C-alpha angles and dihedrals in degrees: 000000000000117000127187120201125190114242111225119219134178111227108114096249124190115307092358148105119264086241127077117338132167108248104150141023120230119199124221119190121212116194122217129009124080122353115293112293121199114215120180120190112197139144130201092190115043120201120223120187090344093306122116119228089242086079087064125066152131122216123201126195111221107011093196121049128187108191134181118249113268091013131124118258127202117202106197114209142168129178140197135202137175123284114264096039125113120212111235100171142359130184145152123252143174094214133087090216131094102235114123094219088077089074106130091215088067095046110101089215090061109021095089094043102041122088130174115226098198109161099154141019117290093016113130101173117149137189121218117191134201095017120192136181088272088068093062103122145112110272126203136188115225126189135183129208130193088263109029149358135241135196116200110226149210080031131187123308116212122201119183120203138184125210127253128189114225113203138155113261092240140356133193122243109267095030124115116241132192122206119195128206102213133195128187091238138021106275113242095214117067102256133214110202125218124197129209132196116197088347092303117116118244093222093188090055103073114128144146086234113090093220131089115208118200109190120202091000117220130207087251087064091068114109147091112311127198135166138213141173120258110257094021129102097212115102123189122243110274122255121201118236109208113204114195124203141162122263117294135176095024112183142158127226126192125218127231095032120217129038118003116210126195110269095033123123113240132191126200115199124197116206126186140160112234143134119239095032114265133240112238128218128183128218132188114198089341095309121117111247107164152333137242135061091282126054111190130192118190119198092008118210138192088266088070093060113114146082119311131193135177126213119212115202138175132159091277098054149303138252136188125222122232113269121266122199124227105209105188116199119214140160123260117295135183095019111185142160126225126193124219126229095031121216130038118005117209128194109271096032124124114239132190125201114202122199115204128183142160114236146133119244100028117265138237112235127214127187127220131191113197089339094310121115111247106163153334138243136058092285126054112189130193120190124194090012119208138186087269088072093059107117145097115291130199135177125213120211116201138178132159092277097055148303138251137189125223122232113270121265123199126224106211107191118203118214118230109242114232117207120200126193122218 
């Protein structure tokens, strides 16, 4: 015959007195007799001094708590005990042992943060402030009477969570994006979420939902987002929301500003707003001339005059700037005189001298005959020409940047031959 007897041990196990409780079964073998008989002695309610353990108890509400880091936690608790007992002591503990030095009120890690909220008999509610992940434990209320002891199990489990913002790495302007304020457990207290962008509260974004929906996202929505719970000081680490968009506001600036004179150094700068950054191309009169945000011209000449544009391009699109004109100033060049009509000039003809030059700004022209000033303007006209007009002629072109003479031209006047008959 095989008999099993429960071994009784005094430890204050879950839902039990600190006195004798069945925690193991010890076998004893009897040889001979009838076939082996298994007897198991056990008790789920153990009687002490004629009182059943159902007269003893601790009730927690709730029994599982998920709290935000650095918040205040209330562990609600009531207890019962048999009639005729007097309470001598009650305290909270993290240990399933009976030693009194496990009292949390005497633990330096808890003593300044733990407060009993006893407002009526048999209430064992406590408040624990500034909780951290180090406070994650099972907590039990233990009380002692003049006749017995009791440990309230299974106790209260405390989980402490922080907050994390979950966001896509990047979104494109015009998309809808959803940000989520996540915790490692379901918060026990009904939470109202608050959202921040660049440390500034989005006052219109307060909701019991832990998600922030940005519809038709704009580039202005880019920034560092964090979340918090209303009434709590803890704020989650910030997460950057990267909003991508094609080039906008493309423009060209010229340096130095003001008048540009031949020989100067000039820089054209292309600015645009885009994400990701754009590649820049330069065009003069529609022809590609260079790349990069800066287009530099050293010792500029009249050949560089013209309309310039930059094109800003990223993977989302491209945009051209408005055209800017480089108007290069320079002194007269290629000054020359032409005679009309061409060919032989005979006394009595009308002759026109035309002075042409290349300059910016336009020039004033002066005419010289044999070194003597004879007139002004681009055209010098002689009517009824005579031999007195025979001479070398030059024109002088002049603007504020310089002056230049043409080569000399000679008016060779032919005399008309008169024939007389005798």
